[in-house]
C-alpha positions as a Markdown table, in Angstrom:
| # | Residue | x | y | z |
|---|---|---|---|---|
| 1 | Asn | 171.0 | -86.8 | 59.6 |
| 2 | Ile | 174.1 | -88.9 | 59.1 |
| 3 | Leu | 176.2 | -86.6 | 61.1 |
| 4 | Lys | 173.5 | -86.4 | 63.8 |
| 5 | Asp | 173.2 | -90.2 | 63.9 |
| 6 | Arg | 177.0 | -90.4 | 64.3 |
| 7 | Arg | 176.9 | -87.8 | 67.1 |
| 8 | His | 179.6 | -85.9 | 65.1 |
| 9 | Leu | 181.1 | -82.8 | 66.6 |
| 10 | Ser | 179.6 | -80.7 | 63.8 |
| 11 | Ile | 176.2 | -80.9 | 65.4 |
| 12 | Ile | 177.4 | -78.6 | 68.2 |
| 13 | Ala | 176.0 | -75.1 | 67.6 |
| 14 | Asn | 178.5 | -72.5 | 66.4 |
| 15 | Ile | 181.5 | -74.8 | 66.1 |
| 16 | Thr | 183.9 | -74.3 | 63.2 |
| 17 | Lys | 185.6 | -76.7 | 60.9 |
| 18 | Thr | 189.0 | -75.7 | 62.3 |
| 19 | Gln | 187.8 | -76.2 | 65.9 |
| 20 | Ile | 186.5 | -79.6 | 65.0 |
| 21 | Lys | 189.9 | -80.7 | 63.5 |
| 22 | Arg | 191.8 | -79.5 | 66.5 |
| 23 | Ile | 189.4 | -81.2 | 68.9 |
| 24 | Glu | 189.5 | -84.4 | 66.9 |
| 25 | Ser | 193.3 | -84.3 | 67.0 |
| 26 | Ser | 193.0 | -84.9 | 70.7 |
| 27 | Gly | 191.0 | -88.1 | 70.3 |
| 28 | Ile | 187.6 | -86.5 | 70.7 |
| 29 | Ser | 185.3 | -87.3 | 67.8 |
| 30 | Thr | 181.7 | -87.1 | 69.1 |
| 31 | Ile | 179.6 | -84.7 | 71.1 |
| 32 | Asp | 179.4 | -87.3 | 73.9 |
| 33 | Asp | 183.2 | -87.7 | 73.9 |
| 34 | Leu | 183.6 | -84.0 | 74.3 |
| 35 | Val | 181.2 | -83.9 | 77.3 |
| 36 | Asn | 182.8 | -86.9 | 79.0 |
| 37 | Ser | 186.4 | -86.0 | 78.2 |
| 38 | Ser | 188.8 | -85.1 | 81.0 |
| 39 | Val | 190.9 | -83.1 | 78.6 |
| 40 | Lys | 191.4 | -79.6 | 79.9 |
| 41 | Thr | 193.2 | -78.0 | 77.0 |
| 42 | Ile | 193.4 | -78.5 | 73.2 |
| 43 | Pro | 196.5 | -77.5 | 71.3 |
| 44 | Lys | 196.0 | -74.3 | 69.2 |
| 45 | Leu | 192.5 | -73.8 | 70.7 |
| 46 | Asn | 191.7 | -71.0 | 73.1 |
| 47 | His | 190.8 | -72.4 | 76.5 |
| 48 | Asn | 187.7 | -70.2 | 76.9 |
| 49 | Ile | 186.4 | -71.3 | 73.5 |
| 50 | Phe | 187.0 | -74.9 | 74.4 |
| 51 | Glu | 185.1 | -74.6 | 77.6 |
| 52 | Arg | 182.2 | -72.8 | 75.9 |
| 53 | Leu | 181.9 | -75.5 | 73.2 |
| 54 | Lys | 181.9 | -78.1 | 76.0 |
| 55 | Ala | 179.2 | -76.3 | 77.8 |
| 56 | Gln | 177.2 | -76.0 | 74.6 |
| 57 | Ala | 177.5 | -79.7 | 74.0 |
| 58 | Glu | 176.4 | -80.4 | 77.6 |
| 59 | Leu | 173.2 | -78.3 | 77.1 |
| 60 | Gln | 172.4 | -79.9 | 73.8 |
| 61 | Ile | 172.7 | -83.4 | 75.3 |
| 62 | Ser | 170.6 | -82.5 | 78.4 |
| 63 | Ser | 168.0 | -80.9 | 76.1 |
| 64 | Glu | 167.5 | -84.0 | 74.0 |
| 65 | Gly | 163.8 | -85.1 | 73.9 |
| 66 | Lys | 162.6 | -81.9 | 75.6 |
| 67 | Asp | 160.1 | -79.5 | 74.0 |
| 68 | Lys | 161.8 | -76.6 | 75.8 |
| 69 | Pro | 165.6 | -76.8 | 75.7 |
| 70 | Asp | 167.8 | -76.1 | 78.6 |
| 71 | Phe | 169.6 | -72.7 | 78.6 |
| 72 | Lys | 172.1 | -70.8 | 80.6 |
| 73 | Ile | 172.6 | -67.1 | 81.0 |
| 74 | Leu | 176.3 | -66.2 | 80.5 |
| 75 | Pro | 178.1 | -63.8 | 82.9 |
| 76 | His | 178.0 | -60.2 | 81.5 |
| 77 | Asp | 179.6 | -56.9 | 82.4 |
| 78 | Asn | 177.6 | -53.8 | 81.9 |
| 79 | Lys | 180.8 | -51.9 | 81.3 |
| 80 | Arg | 181.5 | -53.9 | 78.2 |
| 81 | Ser | 179.3 | -53.7 | 75.0 |
| 82 | Ile | 178.8 | -57.5 | 74.6 |
| 83 | Gly | 176.0 | -59.9 | 75.1 |
| 84 | Leu | 173.1 | -58.8 | 77.2 |
| 85 | Ser | 174.9 | -55.5 | 77.9 |
| 86 | Leu | 174.0 | -54.5 | 74.3 |
| 87 | Leu | 170.3 | -54.3 | 75.2 |
| 88 | Ala | 169.1 | -50.8 | 75.5 |
| 89 | Pro | 166.4 | -49.4 | 77.9 |
| 90 | His | 162.9 | -49.6 | 76.6 |
| 91 | Ser | 161.4 | -46.9 | 74.4 |
| 92 | Asp | 157.7 | -46.7 | 73.4 |
| 93 | Phe | 159.0 | -46.1 | 69.9 |
| 94 | Asp | 161.1 | -49.3 | 69.6 |
| 95 | Ile | 160.6 | -51.4 | 66.5 |
| 96 | Phe | 161.2 | -55.1 | 65.8 |
| 97 | Phe | 162.2 | -55.5 | 62.2 |
| 98 | Asp | 162.5 | -58.4 | 59.7 |
| 99 | Ile | 163.0 | -58.6 | 56.0 |
| 100 | Glu | 161.9 | -61.4 | 53.7 |
| 101 | Gly | 164.1 | -61.6 | 50.6 |
| 102 | Phe | 163.9 | -63.5 | 47.3 |
| 103 | Pro | 167.3 | -64.3 | 45.9 |
| 104 | His | 166.3 | -66.1 | 42.7 |
| 105 | Ile | 166.3 | -63.1 | 40.5 |
| 106 | Glu | 169.3 | -61.0 | 39.4 |
| 107 | Gly | 170.3 | -58.6 | 42.2 |
| 108 | Gly | 167.7 | -60.2 | 44.6 |
| 109 | Leu | 164.5 | -58.7 | 45.8 |
| 110 | Glu | 163.7 | -57.5 | 49.3 |
| 111 | Tyr | 159.9 | -58.0 | 48.9 |
| 112 | Leu | 158.6 | -57.7 | 52.5 |
| 113 | Trp | 159.7 | -55.3 | 55.2 |
| 114 | Gly | 157.9 | -56.2 | 58.3 |
| 115 | Ala | 157.9 | -54.3 | 61.6 |
| 116 | Thr | 156.2 | -54.9 | 64.9 |
| 117 | Tyr | 155.7 | -52.0 | 67.3 |
| 118 | Phe | 153.4 | -50.8 | 70.1 |
| 119 | Asn | 150.9 | -48.0 | 69.7 |
| 120 | Gln | 150.1 | -45.4 | 72.3 |
| 121 | Leu | 147.7 | -47.8 | 74.0 |
| 122 | Gly | 150.5 | -50.4 | 74.4 |
| 123 | Glu | 148.9 | -52.6 | 71.8 |
| 124 | Arg | 151.2 | -54.7 | 69.5 |
| 125 | Lys | 150.8 | -53.7 | 65.9 |
| 126 | Phe | 152.4 | -54.9 | 62.6 |
| 127 | Lys | 153.3 | -52.7 | 59.7 |
| 128 | Asp | 154.3 | -54.1 | 56.4 |
| 129 | Phe | 155.9 | -52.7 | 53.2 |
| 130 | Trp | 155.8 | -54.9 | 50.1 |
| 131 | Gly | 157.7 | -54.7 | 46.8 |
| 132 | His | 157.2 | -57.4 | 44.1 |
| 133 | Asn | 159.5 | -55.6 | 41.5 |
| 134 | Ser | 162.3 | -53.2 | 41.6 |
| 135 | Asn | 160.1 | -50.1 | 41.5 |
| 136 | Gln | 158.0 | -51.3 | 44.3 |
| 137 | Glu | 161.1 | -52.4 | 46.3 |
| 138 | Arg | 162.5 | -48.9 | 45.9 |
| 139 | Gln | 159.3 | -47.4 | 47.3 |
| 140 | Ala | 159.0 | -50.0 | 50.1 |
| 141 | Phe | 162.6 | -49.1 | 51.1 |
| 142 | Ser | 161.9 | -45.4 | 51.0 |
| 143 | Asn | 158.7 | -45.7 | 52.9 |
| 144 | Phe | 160.2 | -47.9 | 55.6 |
| 145 | Val | 163.2 | -45.5 | 56.2 |
| 146 | Asp | 160.9 | -42.5 | 56.3 |
| 147 | Trp | 158.6 | -44.2 | 58.9 |
| 148 | Val | 161.4 | -45.4 | 61.2 |
| 149 | Phe | 163.3 | -42.1 | 60.9 |
| 150 | Glu | 160.3 | -40.1 | 62.0 |
| 151 | Arg | 159.9 | -42.4 | 65.0 |
| 152 | Trp | 163.6 | -41.8 | 65.8 |
| 153 | Arg | 163.2 | -38.1 | 65.5 |
| 154 | Lys | 160.3 | -38.2 | 68.1 |
| 155 | Asp | 162.5 | -40.3 | 70.5 |
| 156 | Pro | 166.2 | -40.6 | 69.7 |
| 157 | Ser | 166.5 | -43.2 | 72.5 |
| 158 | Met | 164.4 | -45.7 | 70.4 |
| 159 | His | 166.0 | -48.7 | 68.8 |
| 160 | Ile | 165.3 | -51.1 | 65.9 |
| 161 | Tyr | 165.8 | -54.7 | 66.8 |
| 162 | His | 166.6 | -57.3 | 64.2 |
| 163 | Tyr | 168.1 | -60.8 | 64.2 |
| 164 | Gly | 171.3 | -61.3 | 62.2 |
| 165 | Ser | 173.1 | -58.9 | 59.9 |
| 166 | Tyr | 170.8 | -59.3 | 56.9 |
| 167 | Glu | 168.5 | -56.3 | 57.5 |
| 168 | Val | 171.3 | -53.7 | 57.9 |
| 169 | Thr | 173.2 | -55.2 | 54.9 |
| 170 | Ala | 170.0 | -54.9 | 52.8 |
| 171 | Leu | 169.5 | -51.3 | 53.9 |
| 172 | Arg | 173.1 | -50.4 | 52.9 |
| 173 | Arg | 172.7 | -52.2 | 49.6 |
| 174 | Leu | 169.5 | -50.6 | 48.6 |
| 175 | Met | 170.7 | -47.2 | 49.7 |
| 176 | Gly | 173.5 | -47.6 | 47.2 |
| 177 | Arg | 171.5 | -49.2 | 44.5 |
| 178 | Tyr | 168.8 | -46.5 | 44.4 |
| 179 | Gly | 170.8 | -43.5 | 45.6 |
| 180 | Ile | 168.1 | -42.5 | 48.1 |
| 181 | Lys | 167.8 | -42.1 | 51.9 |
| 182 | Glu | 171.6 | -42.0 | 52.3 |
| 183 | Asn | 171.4 | -39.3 | 55.0 |
| 184 | Glu | 168.7 | -40.9 | 57.0 |
| 185 | Val | 170.3 | -44.4 | 56.9 |
| 186 | Asp | 173.7 | -43.0 | 57.8 |
| 187 | Ile | 172.3 | -41.1 | 60.8 |
| 188 | Leu | 170.5 | -44.2 | 62.1 |
| 189 | Leu | 173.7 | -46.3 | 61.7 |
| 190 | Arg | 176.0 | -43.6 | 63.3 |
| 191 | His | 173.6 | -43.3 | 66.3 |
| 192 | Glu | 173.6 | -47.1 | 66.7 |
| 193 | Val | 169.9 | -47.3 | 66.4 |
| 194 | Phe | 170.0 | -50.9 | 65.1 |
| 195 | Ile | 170.6 | -53.7 | 67.6 |
| 196 | Asp | 171.4 | -57.2 | 66.3 |
| 197 | Leu | 169.7 | -59.6 | 68.7 |
| 198 | Tyr | 171.8 | -62.4 | 67.3 |
| 199 | Asn | 174.9 | -60.8 | 68.7 |
| 200 | Val | 173.1 | -60.2 | 72.0 |
| 201 | Leu | 172.0 | -63.8 | 72.3 |
| 202 | Arg | 175.2 | -65.4 | 71.0 |
| 203 | Asn | 177.3 | -63.7 | 73.6 |
| 204 | Gly | 174.6 | -63.6 | 76.3 |
| 205 | Val | 173.0 | -67.0 | 76.5 |
| 206 | Leu | 173.8 | -70.7 | 75.8 |
| 207 | Ile | 170.9 | -72.7 | 74.5 |
| 208 | Gly | 170.6 | -76.5 | 74.1 |
| 209 | Glu | 169.9 | -76.3 | 70.4 |
| 210 | Pro | 172.1 | -77.3 | 67.4 |
| 211 | Ser | 171.6 | -73.9 | 65.8 |
| 212 | Tyr | 171.0 | -70.3 | 67.0 |
| 213 | Ser | 168.6 | -69.5 | 64.2 |
| 214 | Ile | 165.6 | -67.6 | 65.5 |
| 215 | Lys | 163.4 | -70.7 | 64.8 |
| 216 | Asn | 165.6 | -72.8 | 67.2 |
| 217 | Val | 166.0 | -70.0 | 69.8 |
| 218 | Glu | 162.2 | -69.4 | 70.0 |
| 219 | His | 161.8 | -72.9 | 71.5 |
| 220 | Ile | 162.8 | -71.5 | 74.9 |
| 221 | Tyr | 159.9 | -69.0 | 74.9 |
| 222 | Arg | 157.0 | -70.0 | 72.7 |
| 223 | Gln | 155.1 | -73.1 | 71.6 |
| 224 | Lys | 156.0 | -74.9 | 68.4 |
| 225 | Arg | 154.9 | -73.0 | 65.2 |
| 226 | Lys | 151.8 | -74.3 | 63.6 |
| 227 | Thr | 152.0 | -72.0 | 60.6 |
| 228 | Glu | 152.6 | -73.2 | 57.0 |
| 229 | Val | 155.6 | -71.0 | 56.6 |
| 230 | Ala | 157.9 | -71.7 | 59.5 |
| 231 | Ser | 161.3 | -70.5 | 58.3 |
| 232 | Gly | 163.0 | -68.1 | 55.9 |
| 233 | Ala | 163.8 | -71.0 | 53.5 |
| 234 | Asp | 160.1 | -71.9 | 53.5 |
| 235 | Ser | 159.1 | -68.4 | 52.6 |
| 236 | Ile | 161.5 | -68.4 | 49.6 |
| 237 | Ile | 159.8 | -71.5 | 48.2 |
| 238 | Val | 156.3 | -70.3 | 48.9 |
| 239 | Tyr | 157.0 | -66.9 | 47.5 |
| 240 | Glu | 158.5 | -68.3 | 44.3 |
| 241 | Glu | 155.3 | -70.4 | 43.8 |
| 242 | Trp | 153.2 | -67.2 | 44.3 |
| 243 | Arg | 155.2 | -65.3 | 41.7 |
| 244 | Ser | 154.5 | -68.1 | 39.2 |
| 245 | Asn | 150.8 | -68.3 | 40.0 |
| 246 | Pro | 149.6 | -65.4 | 42.2 |
| 247 | Asp | 146.3 | -66.0 | 44.0 |
| 248 | Gly | 146.0 | -62.3 | 44.9 |
| 249 | Leu | 148.1 | -59.2 | 44.8 |
| 250 | Thr | 148.1 | -58.3 | 48.6 |
| 251 | Trp | 148.2 | -60.3 | 51.8 |
| 252 | Gln | 144.6 | -59.4 | 52.4 |
| 253 | Thr | 143.5 | -61.1 | 49.1 |
| 254 | Ser | 146.2 | -63.8 | 48.8 |
| 255 | Glu | 146.4 | -66.9 | 51.1 |
| 256 | Val | 150.0 | -67.4 | 50.1 |
| 257 | Leu | 151.1 | -63.8 | 51.0 |
| 258 | Asn | 149.1 | -64.0 | 54.2 |
| 259 | Ala | 150.8 | -67.2 | 55.2 |
| 260 | Ile | 154.2 | -65.5 | 54.6 |
């Protein structure tokens, strides 16, 4: 909040410490200074990066006080695998995938594997795989891979969409930890079935938000969340409380797991 009150450059989404130092060396110390500056180039800072940071700052300022932030679609070239060009044609077997992990035990625990998909009637469905200990985690991992691999075999043009690198990193880690599903995971990775929507968005759209976390990005397309668990950090806290005092063993019987 102190940096936000000072309008410090660090509140600009995706800016790095090195970039901040180089911009400050040119006498620019706030987000407002950057937007209003007539400076065209910054020593040791790529011109395109500087222009993008300035455009990001402009959008954040213009979005202040708005429920729906301003955004701008970046130019993209279908001949290059970057930004919106990474998006694949639709498949009825596409999956939208997210993991909830719990880091506060040795080795961590990927306790919820959640997938949204559409059935043959075009209805949106949710499929979940839970693991509250290592044995259950192993089984959840195995069942998830079997399920998605079968969908891929039915339609090799399908894709698994996720946000950020966490999901693929977790798959690789558990494949190594348990020594199972190496062939299936390797095939899915080699065929580029996984599409990281963070990479798509980061290079395809500018959004007037101080962060490109999914909870910030969703401000441009949905109403504010009213759920108890609104972020990954929230889920860690809530899940830790559930582990200490479970109010049920499944999401159907537990208000806490249902909220997650």
